[in-house]
N, C-alpha and C positions, 0 to 999 in steps of 0.2 A: 676348925672353921677358918682360922687365919690362912692356912694353906689354900683352901678353896677360894677365898676372896682374892688372894694373890694370883692364883692360876687364872681366874676369871678376868682379872685386870690385864693379864698378859694377852689373853685371847682378844679382848676388846681393843687393846693397843695395837696388836698385830693387824686386826681387821680394819682399823682406821687408816692404815697405810694403803689399803686396797681401793677404797672408793665409796660408792653411794650407800647401798643397803648393808648396814652393819649392825652389830648388836647394841651399840650406843650411838645411834644416829642423832644429831642435834635435833631438838624439838621443833625447830623452825625449818627443817629441811624435809621436803616432800618429794618422793620419787615415785613416778607412775609409769606403768608399762601398758602398751596396747599392741595388739597384733592386727595385721592386715591394714596398715596405713601406707598408702602409696605402694601397695604390693609388697610390703616388708614389715619389719617390727619397729616399734618406736618407744623411746624412753624420754620422759620429761623429768628434769630435776629442778626444783624451785626452792629458793630461800624466801619464805613468805611469813608475814606477821601473824597469820592465823590459818586454820583449815579452810575458812570461807574464802580468804584471799587466794589460797592455792587452788581451790575449786574454780574460782573465777578465771584464774590464769590458764588452768587446764582447758576450760571451756573455750576461752578465747583462742588458744593455740589450735585446738581441733577445728573450730569454726573457720579460722583462716586457712588451714590446710584444705578443708572441704571447698571453700570458696575458690581458691586458686586451682584446685583439681578440676573443678567444673569449667575452668577456662583453659588450662594448659595440658590436661591429660591426653596422652596418645592412646590410651587404652579404653577410654570412655567414648563411645560413638556419639554421645550427645554433647560432648564438651565443645567449647567454642573452637578450639584448635581442630578437632575432627570435622566440624561443620565447614570450617574454612578450607580444609584439605579436599573437600568434595567439590570445591569451586575451581575453575581454571580460567585464566586469562582476563579476569574482570576485577577491578578494584573493589575491595570489600571493607566496609568500616569495621575496625577491630578495636578491642579494648586496649586501654593503656598498657596492661600487663602483657598481652600477647604481642603487641607491637614492640615493647621493650625487649622481650625475649628474642624476637626475630632480629632486632638490631644488635643484640649481644652476640647472637650466632654469627652475624656478618663480621663483627669485630674479631671474635676468636678464630674464625676460619682464616682471616687475613693474618692475624698475629702468629698463628702456628703453621703458616704456609700450607694450609689444607689438611693438616693432621687431624684437626677437629672439624667434623662435617656432619650435619644431621642426616645426609644421604648415605652415610656409611652403612646404613641399614640395607642398601642394595647389595653391598658386598657380603654383609652378614647373612642375608637370605641365600646367597649362592653356597656358602659354607654349610648352612643348615640343611639345604636340599641335598647336597652331596653326602653329608653325614648320614642322612636317612638311607642312602643307598650304599653306605660303607665304602665310599670312594673319595679320592681327592678331587677338588674342583679342577676343571680343565683350564688351561691358559686362556682359551677363548671365552669361557664363562666369566673369568675374573677380569679380563680386559674390557668386556662389555659392561660389567658392573662398575668398574672404575670410571669408564666414560660417562655413565649415567650419574655417578656421584659427583663428577667434576663439573656438571652443568650449573646453570643459574636457576634457582628454585623459587625465588620470589623477588618482588620489587616493592619498595615501601614509598608511600606518599604521605601527605598530611592526614594522619589519622586513619590511613588505609593500608592494606597489604594485598598485593596481587599474586596469587599462586600461579607459577609459570610452568612447572614440570610435572611429569607423572612419576617421578622418583619417590620411593617410599622414604618417609622422613621419621626419624626417631629423635625426640627432643631430650631424652633422659639424661644426657651427659652432665648437664648442670641445672636442669629445671628443678630437680630435687633440692639442690642447694639454694636456688632462688626462692622456693617455697619455704625452706627451712628458715632463711633469714627473716622473712616476713612473719612466720609463725612465732619465732623467738621474740621479735619486736612486739607482737600482739600480747604475748605473755607478760612482758615487762610493762606494757601500757595498761594492764588490767587493774593495777592499783594494789598496793600492799605487798609488792614483790621487789626484792632488792637484787636478785640475780636469777637468771634462767638459763638452762641448757636444754637443747632439744637435739636428740640423736635419732635420726631416721635411717635405719638400715646400715649404720656404720659411718654416715656422714653427720657432722656435728657442728652446731653453732652455739657459742657461749656469749652471754651478755650480762652486764651488771657489775656489781662490786666484787664478787667472789672469784678467786682464781680456781680453775677446775683442773683436776688431775685426770689425764686420759691415757689409756693404754693403746698401743698400736699392735694389731694382730700380727702374729708370725704367720706368713703365708704358707709355710711348709707344715706347721703344726695345725692340723685341721680341727682339733677338738676345741669346743667353746671354753673349756676350763684349762686350756694350755697356757703356759706363761707367755706373755706378750713379747714381741721383739724389742719394744722400746716403751718408755713412759715419758710423757711430756706434761708440763704445767702451762696453761694458757689462760688469758682473760680477755674478753671481748675479741675473740678470734674465731675463725671458722676452720674446721679440719675436714678434709675429704680424702677418702682412700678409694683407689680403683685397683683392680687386680684380676688376674685370670684364674684364681684358685677356687672361686665359688661357682663359676658358671663357664660353660664352653661346650664343645662337641667332642665326641670320640670317633676317630676313624682308624680302623685297623689296630685298635688297642692303644692309640696315641691320643693324648689330650691336646686340643687346640683352643686357644682363647676365644671368648665371645667378643673381645675387643679387636677390631680390625683396623688396618691402615688404609683409609680410603684413597690414598695416593698410589698404592701398589697392589692392593687386594690381598696382601698377606695378613696373617693373624699376628697379634702382638704377643709373642712368646719369649722375647728376650728379657723384658722387664716384667716380673711376676707380681709386683706390688708397688704402687706409688701412693705416697701420702703427701698432701700439700696443705700447708698452714698459711692462711692469708687473712688480712683485715676484712676483705670482702668475700662473702660466702660464694658468690658466683665465680670469682677468680679461682677459689680453691677447687670447686667442683669441675670447672672447665679444664683447668691445668692438670688435675689428677688423671683425667682421661687422656688428654693430649700427651702428657709425659710418659704414659704407658706405651704410646705408639712411637714417640720420637726417640732419637738417640740421646744418651746423657749429655752430650755436647750441645745438641739442639735445645734440650730442656734448660740447661744452664743459661744459654743466651736469652731465651724467652723470659725466664724467671727474673733476669736482671732488668727487664723492661718494666716490671711492676713492683713498686716499692712494698716492702714488708712480706714478700713471698719467701717461704722456706719450704724445703722438701726433703723427703727421704725416698730413694729408689732402692728396690731390692731386685737384683738380676737373677737369672735362672740358676746361677751357681750359689745363691744365697749371700752374695756380697752386697753390702750397703754402700750407697752413694748418696752423700748428704750435701746440702747447701752449706755455705760458710756459717750461717747463723743458727743452724739446727741445734748444735750442742748447747746453745744458751737456753733453749727451752727444755732440754732433756734432763730428767731426773734419774736417780738410780733405777735400773731396770727392776720391775716387779718380780718377786720370787714367791711361789706358793708358800703359805704360812706353814712352818714346821714347828710343832709344839711338843715338848716332852710332857708325858702324862704325869702331873704332879701328885695325883692320888690313884695310882694303879690298884685295881682290885685284885684279889687273889687269882693267880693263874694267868693274869693278863700278859705278862712278859712272854710266856710260852705261846700264847695265842697270837701274839704280834710277831712271832718269828725270830725272837732274840735268842731262842734256843732251838736246836734241831734244824732240819732242812728248811730252806727258804723258798719263796716264790720263784718260779722260773723267769729270770729277767728278760728272756727273749719273747715273753708273751704279755699281752695287755687285754683288758676288757673294754670294748667300745660299746657305749650306751647311746642309742639313738631314740629321741623322743619326738613325737609329732603331736602338738597340742590340737585339741578339737577345734575346728574352724567352721564358721558358717559362710558359705560362698558369698563374696562381695560385701560382707558385713564386718565392721570393725568391732573388736572385742577386747576387754581388759585381759591381761595375762593373769592366770591364777597364781596363787602362792604355791611354790613347789619345793620339795626337799628330796634329794636323792642321796642315799648313803648305803654303806656296806655294813652288815652285821655278822658276827660269828655265831657259832652254834648255841651260845648262851644268850643271844640277842643283844650282845654288847656292840655298840656302834664303833667300829674300828676306823672308819673313814667317812667323812662328809664330802660328797662329790659336788653337790650344788645346793644352794639355799637361796630362794627368792621370796622376798616379802618387802613391803614398803614402809612400814612403821613398826617400832618395837611392840606396840600393844597388840598387833595382829599376829605376832609370832606364835602365840598359843593356838592359833587356828590350825597349825600343823601339829595335830595332837600326838601322832605317833613319834615324830621327831623330838618333841619337847616333853615326852612322858616322864623323863627323869632329868630334871633341870641340872642337877650336879654333873651327871654323866655327859649331858649334851654340851654344857659349857666347856668341859675339858676335851670333848671329842670334836669341837668345832675346828674345821680345817680350812677349806677353800670356799669363799663366797664369790661366785662368778658374776655378781650383779654390778661390778664396776663398769664404767663406761669405756667401751672399746671402739676405736675407729677401725673399720674393716671394709672389705668389698661387700656389696649389697647381698644380704641374705634373704632367702624365702621366708615368708611369715610362718611362725609357729614351729619351725624345724630347728632342733637343737641336738648337739652331739657332744658327749662327754667321754673322758677316758679315765680308767682306773689302772694305775701302774703296779698294783699289787702291794702298795705301801700303806701303812697306817697313818694316823694323824701326826705321829712323831717322826715320820719319814723312814720308818724301818720296814723291811719286807716282811709280809706275813708268811705263815707256813702254808705249803700247798694243802689243799683240801676243800671242804665244802663251806661256802659262805652264801649269805642271802642278800640279794640286791633289793633294796626298798625304794619305792617311788610313791610319794605322797603328794596329793594335789587338793587344794581347798580354794574355792572361789567365793569372794565377798558377795553376799546375797545369792549364792549358788550352791553347788553340791560339794560333797567331800568324798574323796576317793583314795584308796590305798592299794598299791600293787606290790607284790613281793614274789620273788623267784629264787629258789635255791639253785646253786650251780656248783659244779665240781671244777676246781682250778688246779689241775695236775699236769698241765703241759699238753693236753690233747685238745685241738681246736673244736669249738662247738658254738652253734648259733641257736638262740631261742627267741621265738616271737611271743611276747606276752599279749594276751587278748586286751583290746582297748576298753575304755569306759567313757563316761560322759565328758570328762575333762581331758584325758590323755587318749587321743585317737589310736595311737599305736606306740609300742615300745619294743625295740630289738636289742638283745644282748648278744654281742659277738666276741667270744673269747678267741683270740687269734694271735698270730705272730706280731710282735710289736712293730709299729711304724713310727716315724718321727712325730 
């Protein structure tokens, strides 16, 4: 029994290094996940005096996001911004929020020399149209789009805004950060909350007394359970990440970024990831996009004009370019938890590949999940566990584990069916907060490298991929698929269910 307690303590200690949802989360910490918020996924982490206080803060956060979405959304045809876009040449009385956002756009467009421009959408549409025809845009198309983007699109009066051009305008670059800041403030003002962190699609705002540890996604390693490129600790700061690795177009088998330079018409392919940390959320969001377009030298000059701005750029060769103060925020890079099995059962060593042939290191299993979504409707993310079992149903590797409080962990009945084994098998919890380029809602990708929870390669052969989902006040679902891992590529589509719309297992040659 003493060995079991010690091993469990090691697991808990290791997971505490990783972030939010862990086996011994403090009783006053509440982590909540929602899908389809501003077109992506959302995480709220609160330090609150009671469940009731956390519920009030969550409600206030969501209410503020909804309120601002009705004003600023480019996708909602009924939003104030969309209604204003349908006017031309006449002063229109606008809300304080819309006028503020338009004023900020003028400021950042001037500050970045036109690198940040809401009419960059004109250039983007040229690239999308050409990609549908699998061709490069012509010089004439791009020149015309740059000319449209370079025009004057509005003028501001006392409480009014006049829409002047027919150029398509996309406000996304920093509007999400603008909404994030106000949503975080709403959570803190709800009462009984000492700190709040809101993460929408990889852009994050933190506020209150607690320091938050955040990971920065590696733009080359696409799996959600991949080790991050960096880890930082911040308090009362905003973090925004922009990059070309989540979205873009394919032309002739070549990927081109969805971020474009409105000054030239080219795609932003030299800088693949930009993370900006700032005291002001809008500064972080605006500069993350602008620095993806600008040269590192230009970015350095602009950053120097705004106190408290730090950044990390990653170029197409994987080289990091950081501001002078970045290292003061950075902590030791996160590494996946590697645990030795303190209580191996009979035959476990052989099953884990410590004897005999080992897993083909040139292969990996890619697991893609799509959570069930209701079009246009926000939903809570279900509790999910993904793990690998051997032929004796022993859990060799936990790939993903999502839950928000310890007391709800038993809702994942299959994963927790043997508490002793599960505590020892605990491996990687991907519920830590990650700053990354914006992700689509409900889409997740995991990788298994053929290693067990102790970091040792398993033997080639048959293993079962287990996927379990449980929704609070909802349904319970388990998916399982046996698969042969012997060095021959194979892809299997698992039929979906109420909670998991689809799951794909792709055993293939390893990628970074």
